[in-house]
Every structure is written in structure tokens, then in C-alpha cells.
Biopython code that builds the backbone (N, CA, C, O; Angstrom):
import numpy as np
from Bio.PDB.StructureBuilder import StructureBuilder

atoms = [
    (1, "UNK", "N", (3.258, 2.438, -34.944)),
    (1, "UNK", "CA", (3.098, 1.451, -33.886)),
    (1, "UNK", "C", (2.059, 0.425, -34.326)),
    (1, "UNK", "O", (0.959, 0.791, -34.739)),
    (2, "UNK", "N", (2.399, -0.833, -34.241)),
    (2, "UNK", "CA", (1.423, -1.858, -34.564)),
    (2, "UNK", "C", (0.563, -2.121, -33.332)),
    (2, "UNK", "O", (0.999, -1.952, -32.193)),
    (3, "UNK", "N", (-0.651, -2.533, -33.593)),
    (3, "UNK", "CA", (-1.555, -2.795, -32.487)),
    (3, "UNK", "C", (-1.557, -4.278, -32.168)),
    (3, "UNK", "O", (-1.385, -5.124, -33.046)),
    (4, "UNK", "N", (-1.753, -4.568, -30.907)),
    (4, "UNK", "CA", (-1.901, -5.962, -30.490)),
    (4, "UNK", "C", (-3.293, -6.431, -30.863)),
    (4, "UNK", "O", (-4.219, -5.630, -30.994)),
    (5, "UNK", "N", (-3.425, -7.708, -31.027)),
    (5, "UNK", "CA", (-4.753, -8.254, -31.291)),
    (5, "UNK", "C", (-5.541, -8.272, -29.983)),
    (5, "UNK", "O", (-4.951, -8.244, -28.903)),
    (6, "UNK", "N", (-6.856, -8.319, -30.075)),
    (6, "UNK", "CA", (-7.643, -8.442, -28.848)),
    (6, "UNK", "C", (-7.237, -9.665, -28.021)),
    (6, "UNK", "O", (-7.198, -9.596, -26.792)),
    (7, "UNK", "N", (-6.938, -10.772, -28.683)),
    (7, "UNK", "CA", (-6.527, -11.975, -27.953)),
    (7, "UNK", "C", (-5.225, -11.722, -27.185)),
    (7, "UNK", "O", (-5.085, -12.158, -26.042)),
    (8, "UNK", "N", (-4.277, -11.022, -27.810)),
    (8, "UNK", "CA", (-3.015, -10.692, -27.137)),
    (8, "UNK", "C", (-3.265, -9.817, -25.917)),
    (8, "UNK", "O", (-2.653, -10.014, -24.867)),
    (9, "UNK", "N", (-4.166, -8.852, -26.059)),
    (9, "UNK", "CA", (-4.464, -7.958, -24.937)),
    (9, "UNK", "C", (-5.155, -8.705, -23.804)),
    (9, "UNK", "O", (-4.891, -8.437, -22.632)),
    (10, "UNK", "N", (-6.033, -9.636, -24.142)),
    (10, "UNK", "CA", (-6.689, -10.432, -23.106)),
    (10, "UNK", "C", (-5.654, -11.225, -22.317)),
    (10, "UNK", "O", (-5.720, -11.285, -21.089)),
    (11, "UNK", "N", (-4.709, -11.827, -23.010)),
    (11, "UNK", "CA", (-3.643, -12.579, -22.343)),
    (11, "UNK", "C", (-2.805, -11.647, -21.465)),
    (11, "UNK", "O", (-2.460, -11.996, -20.336)),
    (12, "UNK", "N", (-2.484, -10.471, -21.984)),
    (12, "UNK", "CA", (-1.672, -9.512, -21.221)),
    (12, "UNK", "C", (-2.363, -9.128, -19.925)),
    (12, "UNK", "O", (-1.728, -9.098, -18.871)),
    (13, "UNK", "N", (-3.652, -8.834, -19.987)),
    (13, "UNK", "CA", (-4.359, -8.452, -18.762)),
    (13, "UNK", "C", (-4.547, -9.635, -17.832)),
    (13, "UNK", "O", (-4.435, -9.491, -16.615)),
    (14, "UNK", "N", (-4.828, -10.786, -18.381)),
    (14, "UNK", "CA", (-5.028, -11.976, -17.550)),
    (14, "UNK", "C", (-3.749, -12.316, -16.775)),
    (14, "UNK", "O", (-3.825, -12.853, -15.670)),
    (15, "UNK", "N", (-2.591, -12.012, -17.338)),
    (15, "UNK", "CA", (-1.322, -12.372, -16.691)),
    (15, "UNK", "C", (-0.845, -11.335, -15.667)),
    (15, "UNK", "O", (0.094, -11.607, -14.919)),
    (16, "UNK", "N", (-1.468, -10.162, -15.620)),
    (16, "UNK", "CA", (-0.981, -9.115, -14.713)),
    (16, "UNK", "C", (-0.893, -9.557, -13.249)),
    (16, "UNK", "O", (0.144, -9.326, -12.628)),
    (17, "UNK", "N", (-1.923, -10.181, -12.663)),
    (17, "UNK", "CA", (-1.811, -10.555, -11.249)),
    (17, "UNK", "C", (-0.649, -11.514, -10.965)),
    (17, "UNK", "O", (0.058, -11.359, -9.969)),
    (18, "UNK", "N", (-0.457, -12.500, -11.840)),
    (18, "UNK", "CA", (0.640, -13.460, -11.645)),
    (18, "UNK", "C", (1.986, -12.765, -11.753)),
    (18, "UNK", "O", (2.877, -12.994, -10.935)),
    (19, "UNK", "N", (2.134, -11.915, -12.763)),
    (19, "UNK", "CA", (3.393, -11.210, -12.947)),
    (19, "UNK", "C", (3.675, -10.271, -11.779)),
    (19, "UNK", "O", (4.816, -10.148, -11.335)),
    (20, "UNK", "N", (2.637, -9.616, -11.289)),
    (20, "UNK", "CA", (2.793, -8.705, -10.157)),
    (20, "UNK", "C", (3.196, -9.483, -8.907)),
    (20, "UNK", "O", (4.085, -9.055, -8.171)),
    (21, "UNK", "N", (2.553, -10.613, -8.666)),
    (21, "UNK", "CA", (2.912, -11.445, -7.510)),
    (21, "UNK", "C", (4.353, -11.941, -7.610)),
    (21, "UNK", "O", (5.097, -11.901, -6.630)),
    (22, "UNK", "N", (4.742, -12.405, -8.794)),
    (22, "UNK", "CA", (6.114, -12.895, -8.971)),
    (22, "UNK", "C", (7.136, -11.790, -8.733)),
    (22, "UNK", "O", (8.158, -12.022, -8.088)),
    (23, "UNK", "N", (6.874, -10.609, -9.240)),
    (23, "UNK", "CA", (7.815, -9.492, -9.091)),
    (23, "UNK", "C", (7.858, -8.985, -7.653)),
    (23, "UNK", "O", (8.834, -8.352, -7.251)),
    (24, "UNK", "N", (6.819, -9.252, -6.880)),
    (24, "UNK", "CA", (6.726, -8.748, -5.508)),
    (24, "UNK", "C", (7.564, -9.540, -4.506)),
    (24, "UNK", "O", (7.832, -9.058, -3.406)),
    (25, "UNK", "N", (7.974, -10.738, -4.874)),
    (25, "UNK", "CA", (8.598, -11.656, -3.917)),
    (25, "UNK", "C", (9.779, -11.063, -3.160)),
    (25, "UNK", "O", (9.839, -11.186, -1.936)),
    (26, "UNK", "N", (10.711, -10.429, -3.844)),
    (26, "UNK", "CA", (11.923, -9.923, -3.192)),
    (26, "UNK", "C", (11.973, -8.402, -3.123)),
    (26, "UNK", "O", (12.969, -7.831, -2.679)),
    (27, "UNK", "N", (10.922, -7.759, -3.554)),
    (27, "UNK", "CA", (10.943, -6.297, -3.641)),
    (27, "UNK", "C", (10.606, -5.656, -2.299)),
    (27, "UNK", "O", (9.888, -6.242, -1.488)),
    (28, "UNK", "N", (11.124, -4.458, -2.068)),
    (28, "UNK", "CA", (10.803, -3.736, -0.839)),
    (28, "UNK", "C", (9.305, -3.419, -0.772)),
    (28, "UNK", "O", (8.678, -3.176, -1.804)),
    (29, "UNK", "N", (8.733, -3.420, 0.425)),
    (29, "UNK", "CA", (7.291, -3.169, 0.563)),
    (29, "UNK", "C", (6.820, -1.870, -0.091)),
    (29, "UNK", "O", (5.723, -1.830, -0.648)),
    (30, "UNK", "N", (7.616, -0.823, -0.035)),
    (30, "UNK", "CA", (7.185, 0.440, -0.651)),
    (30, "UNK", "C", (7.091, 0.307, -2.165)),
    (30, "UNK", "O", (6.191, 0.881, -2.777)),
    (31, "UNK", "N", (8.002, -0.437, -2.777)),
    (31, "UNK", "CA", (7.965, -0.658, -4.217)),
    (31, "UNK", "C", (6.774, -1.526, -4.597)),
    (31, "UNK", "O", (6.143, -1.307, -5.631)),
    (32, "UNK", "N", (6.471, -2.509, -3.760)),
    (32, "UNK", "CA", (5.306, -3.367, -4.006)),
    (32, "UNK", "C", (4.030, -2.530, -3.960)),
    (32, "UNK", "O", (3.166, -2.659, -4.827)),
    (33, "UNK", "N", (3.916, -1.682, -2.955)),
    (33, "UNK", "CA", (2.722, -0.844, -2.816)),
    (33, "UNK", "C", (2.552, 0.080, -4.017)),
    (33, "UNK", "O", (1.442, 0.254, -4.518)),
    (34, "UNK", "N", (3.637, 0.664, -4.471)),
    (34, "UNK", "CA", (3.580, 1.558, -5.621)),
    (34, "UNK", "C", (3.156, 0.799, -6.877)),
    (34, "UNK", "O", (2.292, 1.263, -7.620)),
    (35, "UNK", "N", (3.755, -0.352, -7.113)),
    (35, "UNK", "CA", (3.421, -1.140, -8.302)),
    (35, "UNK", "C", (1.972, -1.602, -8.254)),
    (35, "UNK", "O", (1.265, -1.539, -9.259)),
    (36, "UNK", "N", (1.528, -2.066, -7.094)),
    (36, "UNK", "CA", (0.130, -2.518, -6.977)),
    (36, "UNK", "C", (-0.827, -1.356, -7.246)),
    (36, "UNK", "O", (-1.855, -1.538, -7.898)),
    (37, "UNK", "N", (-0.493, -0.171, -6.748)),
    (37, "UNK", "CA", (-1.345, 1.004, -6.991)),
    (37, "UNK", "C", (-1.369, 1.354, -8.475)),
    (37, "UNK", "O", (-2.429, 1.658, -9.023)),
    (38, "UNK", "N", (-0.220, 1.312, -9.121)),
    (38, "UNK", "CA", (-0.150, 1.647, -10.548)),
    (38, "UNK", "C", (-0.912, 0.635, -11.404)),
    (38, "UNK", "O", (-1.655, 1.010, -12.311)),
    (39, "UNK", "N", (-0.722, -0.633, -11.108)),
    (39, "UNK", "CA", (-1.431, -1.672, -11.864)),
    (39, "UNK", "C", (-2.930, -1.588, -11.573)),
    (39, "UNK", "O", (-3.749, -1.748, -12.478)),
    (40, "UNK", "N", (-3.288, -1.339, -10.323)),
    (40, "UNK", "CA", (-4.696, -1.193, -9.969)),
    (40, "UNK", "C", (-5.353, -0.028, -10.692)),
    (40, "UNK", "O", (-6.506, -0.124, -11.114)),
    (41, "UNK", "N", (-4.621, 1.071, -10.835)),
    (41, "UNK", "CA", (-5.157, 2.231, -11.557)),
    (41, "UNK", "C", (-5.393, 1.895, -13.026)),
    (41, "UNK", "O", (-6.401, 2.303, -13.603)),
    (42, "UNK", "N", (-4.475, 1.160, -13.625)),
    (42, "UNK", "CA", (-4.640, 0.743, -15.019)),
    (42, "UNK", "C", (-5.867, -0.152, -15.150)),
    (42, "UNK", "O", (-6.678, 0.031, -16.057)),
    (43, "UNK", "N", (-6.001, -1.105, -14.256)),
    (43, "UNK", "CA", (-7.140, -2.021, -14.309)),
    (43, "UNK", "C", (-8.447, -1.244, -14.154)),
    (43, "UNK", "O", (-9.408, -1.498, -14.880)),
    (44, "UNK", "N", (-8.487, -0.314, -13.229)),
    (44, "UNK", "CA", (-9.700, 0.498, -13.046)),
    (44, "UNK", "C", (-10.028, 1.293, -14.295)),
    (44, "UNK", "O", (-11.184, 1.357, -14.714)),
    (45, "UNK", "N", (-9.014, 1.899, -14.886)),
    (45, "UNK", "CA", (-9.210, 2.718, -16.079)),
    (45, "UNK", "C", (-9.737, 1.882, -17.247)),
    (45, "UNK", "O", (-10.714, 2.255, -17.896)),
    (46, "UNK", "N", (-9.090, 0.763, -17.504)),
    (46, "UNK", "CA", (-9.491, -0.071, -18.642)),
    (46, "UNK", "C", (-10.859, -0.709, -18.389)),
    (46, "UNK", "O", (-11.669, -0.823, -19.309)),
    (47, "UNK", "N", (-11.114, -1.116, -17.174)),
    (47, "UNK", "CA", (-12.435, -1.670, -16.855)),
    (47, "UNK", "C", (-13.517, -0.632, -17.143)),
    (47, "UNK", "O", (-14.576, -0.962, -17.678)),
    (48, "UNK", "N", (-13.248, 0.614, -16.790)),
    (48, "UNK", "CA", (-14.198, 1.677, -17.084)),
    (48, "UNK", "C", (-14.394, 1.883, -18.573)),
    (48, "UNK", "O", (-15.517, 2.091, -19.032)),
    (49, "UNK", "N", (-13.313, 1.827, -19.325)),
    (49, "UNK", "CA", (-13.409, 1.989, -20.777)),
    (49, "UNK", "C", (-14.259, 0.893, -21.418)),
    (49, "UNK", "O", (-15.002, 1.138, -22.368)),
    (50, "UNK", "N", (-14.133, -0.318, -20.876)),
    (50, "UNK", "CA", (-14.810, -1.470, -21.475)),
    (50, "UNK", "C", (-16.148, -1.798, -20.824)),
    (50, "UNK", "O", (-16.893, -2.643, -21.321)),
    (51, "UNK", "N", (-16.453, -1.129, -19.713)),
    (51, "UNK", "CA", (-17.661, -1.487, -18.980)),
    (51, "UNK", "C", (-17.551, -2.877, -18.380)),
    (51, "UNK", "O", (-18.528, -3.623, -18.320)),
    (52, "UNK", "N", (-16.347, -3.214, -17.937)),
    (52, "UNK", "CA", (-16.047, -4.551, -17.422)),
    (52, "UNK", "C", (-15.909, -4.517, -15.906)),
    (52, "UNK", "O", (-15.718, -3.449, -15.324)),
    (53, "UNK", "N", (-16.005, -5.673, -15.265)),
    (53, "UNK", "CA", (-15.691, -5.735, -13.835)),
    (53, "UNK", "C", (-14.258, -5.255, -13.601)),
    (53, "UNK", "O", (-13.384, -5.439, -14.448)),
    (54, "UNK", "N", (-14.034, -4.640, -12.447)),
    (54, "UNK", "CA", (-12.721, -4.061, -12.147)),
    (54, "UNK", "C", (-11.787, -5.160, -11.645)),
    (54, "UNK", "O", (-11.525, -5.280, -10.449)),
    (55, "UNK", "N", (-11.302, -5.943, -12.574)),
    (55, "UNK", "CA", (-10.303, -6.979, -12.298)),
    (55, "UNK", "C", (-9.608, -7.309, -13.611)),
    (55, "UNK", "O", (-10.156, -7.079, -14.690)),
    (56, "UNK", "N", (-8.420, -7.839, -13.513)),
    (56, "UNK", "CA", (-7.697, -8.233, -14.721)),
    (56, "UNK", "C", (-8.479, -9.299, -15.481)),
    (56, "UNK", "O", (-8.553, -9.262, -16.710)),
    (57, "UNK", "N", (-9.053, -10.234, -14.763)),
    (57, "UNK", "CA", (-9.841, -11.294, -15.398)),
    (57, "UNK", "C", (-11.102, -10.723, -16.041)),
    (57, "UNK", "O", (-11.491, -11.142, -17.131)),
    (58, "UNK", "N", (-11.742, -9.761, -15.362)),
    (58, "UNK", "CA", (-12.932, -9.126, -15.925)),
    (58, "UNK", "C", (-12.632, -8.428, -17.231)),
    (58, "UNK", "O", (-13.420, -8.485, -18.175)),
    (59, "UNK", "N", (-11.480, -7.763, -17.281)),
    (59, "UNK", "CA", (-11.058, -7.092, -18.513)),
    (59, "UNK", "C", (-10.795, -8.122, -19.606)),
    (59, "UNK", "O", (-11.246, -7.958, -20.739)),
    (60, "UNK", "N", (-10.072, -9.174, -19.270)),
    (60, "UNK", "CA", (-9.770, -10.217, -20.256)),
    (60, "UNK", "C", (-11.054, -10.829, -20.800)),
    (60, "UNK", "O", (-11.165, -11.073, -22.001)),
    (61, "UNK", "N", (-12.010, -11.074, -19.933)),
    (61, "UNK", "CA", (-13.286, -11.637, -20.374)),
    (61, "UNK", "C", (-14.029, -10.670, -21.296)),
    (61, "UNK", "O", (-14.574, -11.079, -22.321)),
    (62, "UNK", "N", (-14.048, -9.384, -20.929)),
    (62, "UNK", "CA", (-14.728, -8.383, -21.756)),
    (62, "UNK", "C", (-14.077, -8.284, -23.131)),
    (62, "UNK", "O", (-14.763, -8.166, -24.146)),
    (63, "UNK", "N", (-12.770, -8.331, -23.155)),
    (63, "UNK", "CA", (-12.068, -8.292, -24.440)),
    (63, "UNK", "C", (-12.420, -9.525, -25.263)),
    (63, "UNK", "O", (-12.689, -9.428, -26.460)),
    (64, "UNK", "N", (-12.416, -10.679, -24.616)),
    (64, "UNK", "CA", (-12.699, -11.927, -25.311)),
    (64, "UNK", "C", (-14.122, -12.051, -25.831)),
    (64, "UNK", "O", (-14.371, -12.761, -26.804)),
    (65, "UNK", "N", (-15.052, -11.364, -25.187)),
    (65, "UNK", "CA", (-16.451, -11.450, -25.599)),
    (65, "UNK", "C", (-16.802, -10.511, -26.753)),
    (65, "UNK", "O", (-17.888, -10.601, -27.326)),
    (66, "UNK", "N", (-15.897, -9.631, -27.081)),
    (66, "UNK", "CA", (-16.169, -8.684, -28.163)),
    (66, "UNK", "C", (-15.604, -9.242, -29.464)),
    (66, "UNK", "O", (-14.473, -9.727, -29.503)),
    (67, "UNK", "N", (-16.387, -9.169, -30.508)),
    (67, "UNK", "CA", (-15.938, -9.689, -31.803)),
    (67, "UNK", "C", (-14.712, -8.914, -32.284)),
    (67, "UNK", "O", (-14.667, -7.691, -32.150)),
    (68, "UNK", "N", (-13.728, -9.599, -32.835)),
    (68, "UNK", "CA", (-12.524, -8.914, -33.317)),
    (68, "UNK", "C", (-12.814, -7.791, -34.306)),
    (68, "UNK", "O", (-12.122, -6.773, -34.301)),
    (69, "UNK", "N", (-13.820, -7.962, -35.147)),
    (69, "UNK", "CA", (-14.150, -6.932, -36.144)),
    (69, "UNK", "C", (-14.782, -5.693, -35.526)),
    (69, "UNK", "O", (-14.894, -4.662, -36.189)),
    (70, "UNK", "N", (-15.194, -5.780, -34.272)),
    (70, "UNK", "CA", (-15.845, -4.644, -33.612)),
    (70, "UNK", "C", (-14.856, -3.672, -32.973)),
    (70, "UNK", "O", (-15.261, -2.635, -32.448)),
    (71, "UNK", "N", (-13.589, -3.991, -33.011)),
    (71, "UNK", "CA", (-12.560, -3.119, -32.427)),
    (71, "UNK", "C", (-12.076, -2.115, -33.462)),
    (71, "UNK", "O", (-11.966, -2.430, -34.647)),
    (72, "UNK", "N", (-11.792, -0.918, -33.005)),
    (72, "UNK", "CA", (-11.101, 0.044, -33.866)),
    (72, "UNK", "C", (-9.629, 0.036, -33.489)),
    (72, "UNK", "O", (-9.261, -0.349, -32.379)),
    (73, "UNK", "N", (-8.795, 0.464, -34.426)),
    (73, "UNK", "CA", (-7.365, 0.543, -34.115)),
    (73, "UNK", "C", (-7.112, 1.476, -32.937)),
    (73, "UNK", "O", (-6.260, 1.190, -32.096)),
    (74, "UNK", "N", (-7.835, 2.580, -32.867)),
    (74, "UNK", "CA", (-7.601, 3.530, -31.764)),
    (74, "UNK", "C", (-7.966, 2.919, -30.420)),
    (74, "UNK", "O", (-7.297, 3.193, -29.424)),
    (75, "UNK", "N", (-9.007, 2.101, -30.367)),
    (75, "UNK", "CA", (-9.354, 1.426, -29.113)),
    (75, "UNK", "C", (-8.249, 0.457, -28.705)),
    (75, "UNK", "O", (-7.848, 0.414, -27.542)),
    (76, "UNK", "N", (-7.768, -0.309, -29.659)),
    (76, "UNK", "CA", (-6.704, -1.268, -29.360)),
    (76, "UNK", "C", (-5.425, -0.559, -28.931)),
    (76, "UNK", "O", (-4.743, -1.016, -28.014)),
    (77, "UNK", "N", (-5.096, 0.541, -29.577)),
    (77, "UNK", "CA", (-3.904, 1.303, -29.203)),
    (77, "UNK", "C", (-4.057, 1.841, -27.782)),
    (77, "UNK", "O", (-3.111, 1.801, -26.995)),
    (78, "UNK", "N", (-5.239, 2.342, -27.458)),
    (78, "UNK", "CA", (-5.476, 2.889, -26.117)),
    (78, "UNK", "C", (-5.341, 1.799, -25.047)),
    (78, "UNK", "O", (-4.707, 2.021, -24.015)),
    (79, "UNK", "N", (-5.919, 0.650, -25.283)),
    (79, "UNK", "CA", (-5.826, -0.436, -24.309)),
    (79, "UNK", "C", (-4.398, -0.960, -24.235)),
    (79, "UNK", "O", (-3.918, -1.297, -23.153)),
    (80, "UNK", "N", (-3.716, -1.032, -25.371)),
    (80, "UNK", "CA", (-2.310, -1.445, -25.380)),
    (80, "UNK", "C", (-1.465, -0.481, -24.559)),
    (80, "UNK", "O", (-0.585, -0.913, -23.814)),
    (81, "UNK", "N", (-1.717, 0.810, -24.684)),
    (81, "UNK", "CA", (-0.960, 1.806, -23.922)),
    (81, "UNK", "C", (-1.143, 1.579, -22.421)),
    (81, "UNK", "O", (-0.187, 1.697, -21.654)),
    (82, "UNK", "N", (-2.344, 1.262, -22.008)),
    (82, "UNK", "CA", (-2.587, 0.984, -20.594)),
    (82, "UNK", "C", (-1.867, -0.303, -20.160)),
    (82, "UNK", "O", (-1.275, -0.357, -19.082)),
    (83, "UNK", "N", (-1.924, -1.325, -21.004)),
    (83, "UNK", "CA", (-1.213, -2.570, -20.692)),
    (83, "UNK", "C", (0.289, -2.312, -20.573)),
    (83, "UNK", "O", (0.961, -2.903, -19.728)),
    (84, "UNK", "N", (0.810, -1.431, -21.421)),
    (84, "UNK", "CA", (2.232, -1.085, -21.362)),
    (84, "UNK", "C", (2.580, -0.388, -20.049)),
    (84, "UNK", "O", (3.636, -0.645, -19.471)),
    (85, "UNK", "N", (1.706, 0.484, -19.582)),
    (85, "UNK", "CA", (1.933, 1.175, -18.299)),
    (85, "UNK", "C", (2.001, 0.156, -17.169)),
    (85, "UNK", "O", (2.890, 0.225, -16.320)),
    (86, "UNK", "N", (1.070, -0.783, -17.155)),
    (86, "UNK", "CA", (1.077, -1.817, -16.119)),
    (86, "UNK", "C", (2.337, -2.677, -16.225)),
    (86, "UNK", "O", (2.946, -3.023, -15.213)),
    (87, "UNK", "N", (2.715, -3.016, -17.437)),
    (87, "UNK", "CA", (3.926, -3.820, -17.628)),
    (87, "UNK", "C", (5.171, -3.101, -17.141)),
    (87, "UNK", "O", (6.052, -3.716, -16.540)),
    (88, "UNK", "N", (5.247, -1.803, -17.398)),
    (88, "UNK", "CA", (6.403, -1.027, -16.910)),
    (88, "UNK", "C", (6.433, -0.990, -15.390)),
    (88, "UNK", "O", (7.506, -1.088, -14.795)),
    (89, "UNK", "N", (5.282, -0.851, -14.756)),
    (89, "UNK", "CA", (5.228, -0.839, -13.299)),
    (89, "UNK", "C", (5.733, -2.163, -12.733)),
    (89, "UNK", "O", (6.423, -2.187, -11.714)),
    (90, "UNK", "N", (5.392, -3.245, -13.389)),
    (90, "UNK", "CA", (5.853, -4.560, -12.934)),
    (90, "UNK", "C", (7.344, -4.722, -13.178)),
    (90, "UNK", "O", (8.042, -5.312, -12.353)),
    (91, "UNK", "N", (7.842, -4.214, -14.285)),
    (91, "UNK", "CA", (9.296, -4.298, -14.543)),
    (91, "UNK", "C", (10.087, -3.483, -13.531)),
    (91, "UNK", "O", (11.142, -3.918, -13.069)),
    (92, "UNK", "N", (9.581, -2.302, -13.183)),
    (92, "UNK", "CA", (10.246, -1.484, -12.160)),
    (92, "UNK", "C", (10.278, -2.243, -10.842)),
    (92, "UNK", "O", (11.289, -2.237, -10.139)),
    (93, "UNK", "N", (9.173, -2.894, -10.510)),
    (93, "UNK", "CA", (9.117, -3.681, -9.278)),
    (93, "UNK", "C", (10.110, -4.838, -9.317)),
    (93, "UNK", "O", (10.816, -5.086, -8.340)),
    (94, "UNK", "N", (10.165, -5.537, -10.433)),
    (94, "UNK", "CA", (11.118, -6.641, -10.561)),
    (94, "UNK", "C", (12.551, -6.144, -10.420)),
    (94, "UNK", "O", (13.381, -6.803, -9.793)),
    (95, "UNK", "N", (12.841, -4.997, -10.995)),
    (95, "UNK", "CA", (14.181, -4.409, -10.874)),
    (95, "UNK", "C", (14.491, -4.061, -9.418)),
    (95, "UNK", "O", (15.618, -4.253, -8.960)),
    (96, "UNK", "N", (13.500, -3.553, -8.697)),
    (96, "UNK", "CA", (13.690, -3.227, -7.281)),
    (96, "UNK", "C", (13.961, -4.495, -6.477)),
    (96, "UNK", "O", (14.774, -4.492, -5.553)),
    (97, "UNK", "N", (13.284, -5.562, -6.830)),
    (97, "UNK", "CA", (13.525, -6.831, -6.154)),
    (97, "UNK", "C", (14.917, -7.356, -6.414)),
    (97, "UNK", "O", (15.571, -7.871, -5.507)),
    (98, "UNK", "N", (15.378, -7.230, -7.656)),
    (98, "UNK", "CA", (16.738, -7.666, -7.973)),
    (98, "UNK", "C", (17.767, -6.819, -7.253)),
    (98, "UNK", "O", (18.771, -7.339, -6.768)),
    (99, "UNK", "N", (17.529, -5.528, -7.180)),
    (99, "UNK", "CA", (18.461, -4.635, -6.489)),
    (99, "UNK", "C", (18.532, -4.966, -5.005)),
    (99, "UNK", "O", (19.594, -4.839, -4.395)),
    (100, "UNK", "N", (17.427, -5.384, -4.421)),
    (100, "UNK", "CA", (17.438, -5.698, -2.989)),
    (100, "UNK", "C", (18.179, -7.013, -2.713)),
    (100, "UNK", "O", (18.632, -7.242, -1.591)),
    (101, "UNK", "N", (18.305, -7.873, -3.723)),
    (101, "UNK", "CA", (19.049, -9.132, -3.544)),
    (101, "UNK", "C", (20.552, -8.918, -3.677)),
    (101, "UNK", "O", (21.344, -9.715, -3.174)),
    (102, "UNK", "N", (20.941, -7.846, -4.350)),
    (102, "UNK", "CA", (22.376, -7.585, -4.588)),
    (102, "UNK", "C", (23.076, -7.104, -3.350)),
    (102, "UNK", "O", (24.279, -6.842, -3.383)),
]
sb = StructureBuilder()
sb.init_structure("model")
sb.init_model(0)
sb.init_chain("A")
sb.init_seg("    ")
for serial, (resi, resn, name, xyz) in enumerate(atoms, 1):
    if name == "N":
        sb.init_residue(resn, " ", resi, " ")
    sb.init_atom(name, np.array(xyz, "f"), 0.0, 1.0, " ", f" {name:<3s}", serial, name[0])
structure = sb.get_structure()
């Protein structure tokens, strides 16, 4: 598995709120609540790992303030795995929204 760059991860976390809002538009309220809880858990976890404020923007800022050479591959893989979990939660929500339109 290749690792994302810190800049890529910062962008991924910074975009989570917008992507979550967009996916929420047509989705059932229960699916929205589940996705928001899952994404919120990821944000809390990663913020704790980085010592960052508990927000997507706080995580992105913390990632951006750390020198690229100061990251280990295992740290990047761990943060990427969390970003992937949040992304999957948003995709499930988007799918639920599409299903509700059909």
C-alpha cells in the first residue's frame, strides 16, 4: 500500500465536512446520523493522535504544520486508514441518498 503525502491527507480531512454535507442532502435522517457519527469518531481519533483541535480543519492544520520529513510511513498509513473509514462512511451515505431518490 502506498502512503498519501501529508498534503494529500490535509486536503482529505479539510474536505470531509463539505463532502458529508453534500452526501446528506437526499439521504434518510438515520443514514445521515450514522455517517455523521462515524466521521465524527474518525475526526476525534485522529485529532487525539495528532494533538490537534477536534475538527477536520484542526487536523488539516496540524498536518500542514508538521514538516514532511518528520512523518513516518506508519503514521501516514494510520492516518490514511482513518481517512478511508470516513470516506467510506460518506460513500455509504451518498448511496443511501441515491437509493432514496429512486
